[in-house]
N, C-alpha and C positions, 0 to 999 in steps of 0.2 A: 546799609553802608551809605554814607553821604555821596552826593554827586554834584557836578557843576550844571547849572541850568541857565539857559539864555532866554532872552525876552521872547523869542519866537515861540518857544514851547508854552509858556504861560498864556500867551495871547491867542493860541490856536483855538481854544474852545469859544471864547466870546466872539471871535471873528469868523467862526465857522470853517476854520482851516485844519481841524484836528485830523490826525492820522495815527497809525499804530505807535509811532515813536512818541508823539505827544501824549497819547493815552497812557503809555507805559510810564513815562516820566511823571505825569500828573497823578497816576495811581500810587507810584512810589512816594510821591511828595506827601501823601496823606499819612504816611507812617515814618518817613525818614526826613532828615535835614537835607537841604540843598544849599550850595554856596553860589554866589555870583559876584562879579566885580562891582564896585560902587556905582558905575554908570548904569547898571541894570535898572535901578529905581527910576531914573530919568527916561531911559529908553522905553520902558513899559508905559509910562504916562504920556510920552510923546506920541507913541503909536495909538493910544486910546484917543487922544485929542484929534489927531489927524483923521482917524476913522469916524469920529463923531462928525467932523466937517464933511466927510464923504458920504455920510448917511448910512454907514455900515453898522453903527451901534449908536444907541441913544445915550444922552447924558445920564439918564436914570440907570440904564444898564451898566454904564461905565462906573458909576458910583457904587453900585452893588458889587461889581467885579472887583474893584479896588479894595473895597471893604473885606470881601472874602479872601482876596489875595494877602491882605495884611495879617490874616490869621494863620497863614502857612509858615512853616519853619524854613524861611529862606534868609540866610545870613549873608550880609554884604561884607566883602573883603576890600579893605582900603590900603593894602600893602603890595601892590603890583611892583614888579621889578621892571623899571623903565627900559633898561637895555635889552632885556629879554622880550618885552612886548614889541619894541621897535624891530628887533631882529626877526621875530616871527611874522610881523606885518610885512616886512620887506621880502623875506624868504618865500612866503606863501601868497603874496599879493592880496593880503587881507586889510580891511580897515583896522585902524588902531583899536577901535571898539571891539571888534571880533577877536583880534589878537589878544586882548586882555582876558577873554574867556579861556583861550587856549593856554595862555601863560598860567592862569590860575589852576587849570586842570593838570598841567605839568608840575607845577610847584607842589600841589597837594596830592598828586598821584591818584586822582579821582577820575571816573568816567565823565564824559560830557554829554549832556542832552541838548540837542539843537536840531532845528529844521532847516538851517542854513547849509546848503550843499557844499559850498566852498569851505566853510568853517569845519564841517564834518570831515571833508577830504583832507584838509590840513592836519586835523587832529590825528587821523589815521596815519598820515605820513610821519607824524611825530611820535607814534606809538601810543597814543591816548585811545582808550576804549571809548566808543561812541554808543550811547544807549540805543537799542534797537537793532544793532548789528548782531548777526548770528554768532554764537560763541562756539 
C-alpha cells in the first residue's frame, strides 16, 4: 500500500539519524510507492547541501545518495488544496511545508512516514495513521 513520505525519513540514513520508523518506511519503499508533495524534491536537496557545509556528509556521498534516491518509487504530487494546507498549518501550528504532507495524507487516505514529532502528532489528531505507531 502506498504511503506519504517526508524528507526527514529519506535523509535519516545518510545523516546517521535512522530509527525504527525510518527503517520501516525505507524498507517498505523498496517494494512500494510513496507520495510526497512537490516541495519534497527541494527539501531533500537543501538538507543535503546544508549538511555538506556542516561536514556531516561529503559531496561524493551526497551525489551517491541522490542517485540512489532517484531510483525509488517516490511520486511527487503537485495538486495540494491551498485552503486545506493553510487551515492545517494554522490549526496545528505547522509550517506550510509540513502541512502539505498532512494535506496529502488526508486527501489520499494514506499513512504518513515522518520523523517530525509535531507533524506526526498533528497527523494523529487528524486521524491519519503514522508509520511506526502500534496498531
